[in-house]
C-alpha positions as CSV (number, residue, x, y, z in Angstrom):
1,M,74.7,77.8,70.9
2,K,76.9,78.9,67.9
3,L,74.4,81.7,67.1
4,R,74.5,82.9,70.7
5,R,78.3,82.9,70.7
6,T,78.4,84.9,67.5
7,L,76.0,87.5,69.0
8,L,78.0,87.7,72.1
9,T,81.2,88.2,70.3
10,A,79.6,90.7,67.9
11,G,78.3,92.7,70.9
12,L,81.7,92.6,72.6
13,I,83.5,93.9,69.5
14,M,81.0,96.8,69.4
15,A,81.7,97.5,73.0
16,L,85.4,97.3,72.4
17,S,85.1,99.7,69.5
18,A,83.1,102.1,71.8
19,G,85.7,101.8,74.6
20,A,88.5,102.4,72.1
21,A,87.0,105.7,71.1
22,F,87.4,106.9,74.7
23,A,90.9,105.4,75.3
24,A,94.1,107.5,75.6
25,E,97.3,106.7,74.0
26,P,99.3,103.8,75.3
27,A,101.2,104.4,78.6
28,N,104.6,104.6,76.8
29,T,103.6,107.6,74.7
30,N,102.6,109.8,77.8
31,P,105.6,111.3,79.7
32,W,103.9,110.3,83.0
33,G,102.5,107.0,81.8
34,L,98.9,108.3,82.0
35,V,96.4,106.2,80.0
36,Y,93.2,108.1,80.4
37,R,91.5,110.3,77.8
38,N,92.6,114.0,77.7
39,A,95.4,113.3,80.2
40,I,98.1,115.9,80.7
41,T,100.9,115.6,78.2
42,Q,103.0,118.6,79.4
43,N,102.9,120.9,82.3
44,V,101.9,124.4,81.0
45,K,102.0,127.5,83.2
46,G,98.5,128.6,84.2
47,Q,97.0,125.1,83.6
48,V,96.5,122.0,85.7
49,N,99.9,120.5,86.3
50,I,101.0,117.1,87.4
51,H,103.9,116.5,89.9
52,P,105.3,113.0,90.5
53,V,106.3,112.7,94.2
54,S,107.5,110.0,96.6
55,Y,107.4,109.6,100.3
56,K,107.9,106.9,103.0
57,L,105.1,105.0,104.5
58,N,105.9,102.5,107.1
59,G,109.4,102.2,105.8
60,L,108.3,101.8,102.1
61,K,108.8,104.4,99.2
62,I,105.3,105.3,97.8
63,A,105.0,106.6,94.3
64,A,102.3,109.2,93.8
65,N,101.1,112.0,91.6
66,V,100.0,115.4,92.8
67,Y,97.8,117.5,90.6
68,T,97.6,121.3,91.1
69,P,94.9,123.6,89.9
70,A,95.3,126.2,87.0
71,G,97.1,129.2,88.3
72,Y,98.3,127.4,91.3
73,D,100.1,129.7,93.9
74,P,101.7,127.9,96.8
75,A,101.3,131.1,98.9
76,K,97.4,130.6,98.7
77,K,95.2,128.0,100.5
78,Y,93.5,125.3,98.6
79,P,91.2,122.4,99.6
80,A,92.7,119.0,99.0
81,I,91.3,115.6,97.9
82,V,92.9,112.1,98.3
83,V,92.0,109.7,95.5
84,A,92.3,105.9,96.1
85,H,92.6,103.7,93.0
86,P,90.6,100.4,92.3
87,N,91.9,96.9,93.0
88,G,94.2,96.0,90.2
89,G,94.4,99.6,89.2
90,V,97.3,102.0,89.3
91,K,97.4,105.9,89.7
92,E,97.8,106.5,86.0
93,Q,94.3,105.1,85.2
94,V,90.9,106.1,86.5
95,A,92.2,107.5,89.8
96,G,94.4,109.9,87.7
97,L,91.4,110.9,85.6
98,Y,89.3,111.9,88.5
99,A,92.4,113.6,90.2
100,Q,93.0,115.7,87.2
101,R,89.3,116.6,86.8
102,L,89.1,117.6,90.4
103,A,92.2,119.6,90.1
104,A,90.5,121.5,87.3
105,L,87.9,122.5,89.8
106,G,90.4,124.1,92.1
107,Y,91.5,121.2,94.4
108,I,95.0,120.0,95.0
109,T,94.7,116.2,94.5
110,I,96.8,113.2,95.2
111,T,96.7,109.6,94.0
112,A,99.3,107.0,94.8
113,D,100.0,103.5,94.0
114,A,99.2,101.1,96.8
115,A,102.1,99.7,98.8
116,Y,103.4,96.4,97.3
117,Q,101.8,97.4,94.1
118,G,102.4,99.5,91.0
119,A,105.5,101.7,91.2
120,S,105.5,101.7,95.0
121,A,107.8,99.6,97.0
122,G,107.1,96.5,99.0
123,E,107.8,92.8,99.1
124,P,106.2,90.4,98.4
125,R,104.7,92.1,95.4
126,H,101.0,92.1,95.0
127,T,100.3,91.9,98.7
128,D,96.8,93.1,99.0
129,K,95.7,93.3,102.8
130,P,93.2,95.7,104.3
131,F,95.5,97.2,106.8
132,Y,98.0,98.2,104.1
133,R,95.5,99.5,101.7
134,T,93.9,101.5,104.4
135,E,97.3,102.9,105.5
136,D,97.8,103.9,101.9
137,I,94.9,106.4,102.3
138,H,96.1,107.7,105.7
139,G,99.5,108.1,104.1
140,M,98.3,110.1,101.1
141,A,96.5,112.4,103.7
142,D,99.8,112.7,105.7
143,Y,101.6,113.8,102.6
144,I,99.1,116.1,101.1
145,M,98.2,117.9,104.2
146,T,101.7,119.5,104.4
147,Y,102.0,120.2,100.6
148,P,102.5,123.9,99.9
149,G,99.1,125.6,99.5
150,V,97.0,122.9,101.1
151,D,94.5,123.8,103.8
152,P,94.7,120.7,106.1
153,D,91.2,121.6,107.5
154,R,89.6,121.3,104.1
155,M,90.5,117.8,103.0
156,G,88.2,115.3,101.3
157,V,88.6,111.8,100.0
158,L,87.4,109.9,97.0
159,G,87.7,106.1,96.8
160,I,87.1,104.1,93.5
161,C,86.1,100.5,93.4
162,G,88.2,98.6,95.8
163,G,89.7,101.9,96.8
164,G,86.2,102.9,97.8
165,G,85.9,100.1,100.2
166,Y,89.2,101.0,101.8
167,T,88.3,104.6,101.8
168,L,85.2,103.8,104.0
169,N,87.4,101.9,106.3
170,A,89.9,104.9,106.5
171,A,87.3,107.4,107.1
172,K,85.8,105.5,110.1
173,S,88.8,106.8,112.1
174,D,90.5,109.5,110.0
175,K,88.6,112.7,110.8
176,R,90.9,114.8,108.8
177,F,88.6,113.9,106.0
178,K,85.8,116.3,106.2
179,A,83.9,114.8,103.2
180,V,83.9,111.2,102.1
181,A,82.9,110.0,98.5
182,T,83.1,106.7,96.8
183,L,82.6,105.7,93.1
184,S,81.5,102.2,92.2
185,M,82.4,101.0,95.7
186,F,83.8,97.4,95.8
187,N,83.9,95.7,99.3
188,S,87.0,93.6,98.7
189,G,86.5,91.6,102.0
190,E,83.0,90.7,101.2
191,V,83.7,89.7,97.7
192,R,86.9,87.7,98.5
193,R,84.8,85.9,101.2
194,N,81.4,85.3,99.6
195,G,82.3,85.6,96.0
196,Y,80.9,88.3,93.6
197,I,77.2,88.6,94.0
198,N,77.6,85.9,96.7
199,S,78.5,83.3,94.1
200,G,81.1,81.6,96.4
201,L,79.3,81.0,99.6
202,D,79.7,77.2,99.4
203,T,83.6,77.5,99.0
204,I,84.5,79.8,101.9
205,Q,86.2,77.3,104.0
206,Q,88.0,75.7,101.1
207,R,89.4,79.0,100.1
208,L,90.4,79.8,103.7
209,H,92.4,76.6,103.8
210,E,94.1,77.4,100.5
211,A,95.1,80.8,101.9
212,S,96.5,79.3,105.0
213,D,98.4,76.7,103.0
214,A,99.8,79.6,100.8
215,R,101.1,81.2,103.9
216,A,102.7,78.1,105.1
217,V,104.4,77.8,101.7
218,E,105.7,81.4,102.1
219,I,107.2,80.4,105.5
220,T,108.6,77.0,104.7
221,K,109.7,77.5,101.0
222,G,110.1,81.3,100.6
223,E,107.7,81.1,97.7
224,Y,104.6,83.3,97.3
225,P,101.6,81.7,95.5
226,I,99.5,84.2,93.5
227,S,95.8,84.3,92.8
228,G,93.8,86.3,90.3
229,N,96.5,86.7,87.6
230,V,95.2,87.2,84.2
231,D,97.1,86.9,80.8
232,F,95.3,89.6,78.9
233,D,97.2,88.7,75.6
234,A,96.0,85.1,75.9
235,L,92.4,86.2,76.2
236,S,90.4,86.3,72.9
237,D,87.2,88.4,72.4
238,E,85.1,85.3,72.6
239,D,86.7,84.3,75.9
240,I,85.9,87.7,77.3
241,A,82.3,87.6,76.0
242,K,81.6,84.5,78.1
243,I,82.3,86.3,81.3
244,P,78.8,86.6,82.8
245,T,79.1,89.7,85.0
246,D,79.6,93.2,83.6
247,L,82.2,94.1,86.1
248,Y,84.7,91.5,85.1
249,R,83.8,91.4,81.5
250,E,84.1,95.0,81.0
251,G,87.1,95.1,83.4
252,M,88.9,92.7,81.1
253,M,88.4,95.3,78.3
254,Y,89.4,98.3,80.5
255,Y,92.5,96.8,82.1
256,G,93.5,94.6,79.2
257,R,92.6,96.6,76.1
258,T,91.6,100.3,76.2
259,H,93.4,101.5,79.3
260,R,96.2,99.1,79.8
261,H,99.1,99.9,81.9
262,P,102.2,97.7,82.5
263,N,102.0,98.2,86.3
264,S,98.3,97.2,86.5
265,T,97.5,93.7,87.4
266,F,94.6,91.7,89.0
267,A,97.1,89.5,90.9
268,Y,97.4,89.2,94.7
269,T,99.2,86.9,97.1
270,T,96.9,84.0,97.9
271,S,97.8,84.4,101.6
272,S,96.3,87.9,101.5
273,L,92.9,86.2,101.6
274,M,93.5,85.3,105.2
275,E,93.0,88.9,106.1
276,L,90.7,89.9,103.3
277,M,88.1,87.2,103.9
278,A,87.9,88.1,107.6
279,W,87.3,91.7,107.0
280,G,84.6,93.9,105.5
281,A,84.5,97.6,104.4
282,T,81.1,98.0,106.0
283,D,82.0,96.7,109.4
284,Q,81.5,99.4,112.0
285,L,80.4,101.8,109.3
286,E,78.4,103.8,111.8
287,L,81.8,105.2,112.9
288,I,81.7,107.5,109.9
289,D,80.0,110.7,111.0
290,Q,81.3,112.9,108.0
291,P,79.1,113.8,105.0
292,L,79.1,110.7,102.8
293,L,78.4,110.4,99.0
294,L,78.2,106.9,97.5
295,M,78.1,107.1,93.7
296,A,77.5,104.4,91.2
297,G,76.0,103.5,87.9
298,S,72.3,102.4,87.8
299,K,73.2,99.3,85.8
300,A,76.3,98.3,87.7
301,D,76.0,94.7,89.0
302,S,78.2,95.8,91.9
303,L,75.5,98.3,92.9
304,Y,74.4,96.0,95.7
305,M,77.6,97.0,97.7
306,S,77.0,100.7,97.6
307,K,73.4,100.1,98.6
308,E,74.6,98.0,101.6
309,A,77.0,100.7,102.7
310,Y,74.3,103.3,102.4
311,E,72.1,101.4,104.8
312,K,74.9,100.6,107.3
313,A,76.2,104.3,107.4
314,T,73.9,105.2,110.3
315,G,76.5,107.5,112.0
316,T,76.1,110.4,109.5
317,R,73.2,112.7,109.1
318,D,74.3,113.7,105.6
319,K,74.5,110.8,103.2
320,E,73.5,110.2,99.7
321,L,73.4,107.4,97.2
322,F,73.8,109.0,93.7
323,L,73.1,106.9,90.7
324,V,73.9,107.9,87.0
325,D,71.3,106.2,84.8
326,G,72.5,103.6,82.4
327,A,76.2,103.3,83.6
328,T,77.8,100.0,84.5
329,H,80.6,99.7,86.9
330,I,83.6,100.0,84.6
331,Q,81.8,102.6,82.3
332,T,82.0,105.1,85.4
333,Y,85.8,104.9,84.9
334,Y,85.9,106.5,81.4
335,V,82.8,107.2,79.4
336,P,82.7,111.0,79.1
337,E,79.0,111.5,79.6
338,Y,79.1,109.4,82.7
339,V,82.3,111.0,84.1
340,D,81.0,114.4,83.6
341,Q,77.9,113.7,85.7
342,F,80.0,112.2,88.5
343,V,82.4,115.2,88.5
344,A,79.6,117.7,88.5
345,K,78.2,115.9,91.6
346,L,81.5,115.9,93.3
347,Q,81.9,119.5,92.5
348,D,78.6,120.2,94.4
349,F,79.5,117.8,97.3
350,Y,83.0,119.0,97.9
351,G,82.0,122.6,97.3
352,K,79.4,122.3,100.0
353,H,81.6,120.6,102.7
354,L,85.1,121.8,102.0
C-alpha cells in the first residue's frame, strides 16, 4: 500500500508539473483576470481584443467578456459564438480560452459568468439550477445578437462541461443558434441524480431528502446550506492522488493549482439538487434539429455522457461525435496539442454552418 501511494503521488507530481507548464500567470497579474495560457494582456489595435461588458438578465447584472477579431470593424458583419463555461468555472478560464481562439478565427464571441456565480449578481450565491443556467445561454445570445457588427442570422454556441449540458438544453428551443457544439459535455442533472458514472444510484432518495431539508432551512432560518465546497489549500498532492476518477482528480489540479481563479468554486446550494436531480440535459433532445457537434477526449471518463447525447439527438440529420485521441476531460481545457485539434474542428464546423 505504501509503494502504491508513493507511485500515485509521484505520478500526480509529474502531472502537476506538466499542467504547470501550460498554465498562465495568476489571475491577479492579468488586467482582466484571465488565467489561461497566451491570454490577452493588452488590447492592441489590429489584434483580437477583449471587452468586459455587463447587462441585465431577469433583473440581475451579468458580467461578461466579448472578444472581437483582429481588424474588427463594427460597420462589417461577423458571425458570433456564445461560449458557456463549466460547472465551477468562470469566464476567465477555459471558456475564455476558447472564446479568444474562436475570435482569432474571425468570430465575435461572448462568455459570461452564470447568474448567482462568479462576478455576476444573484442571491443566494452559488445557486445552480437548470432554468437559470439555461437562461444564461439565452441571455448571452440576447446581448451578442445586437452587438455592433454581429450578424444575428449567423450565431453559434459552444458549451463546455456543465455548460455543454445546459447548451444542449438551450438549443432545444433557441433556434437563433444555427450550429451547436459541446466540449467534454457533462449532464449535471444525470450526475447529481445518479452519481458520476452511476456511482450514487443507491442514495438518490436520501439526497433528495437532504435537498428538501436544505430548502426548509432556507425558508425557516434564512440560511443556505452548501454542497460541493472544496478547500484547495487544505488538499495535499497525496489527497488528490487518491481521487479515483480522472475528471475530479485532474479537476482539482486545474481549478485548484494550474488555472485557479478566486471566483471559481465547486460549491452549490444544496437545495439546487431539488431541481437538478429531476432534470436531464438529454431529455427531449430530439428537439435539436440544428447541426450538432459533440467533442470529447477519447480517454475521458465522462465520455459516456457525450455518447448518450449523440444517440438521443435523433432530430438532427447533421450530427457528429468527434474524439481527440489520448485526451482526458480536463486536458481538453488547456493542453495545447488537444486544444488545437478541437479549435480546428470548430473552425470547420462553424465555417460550414455559419
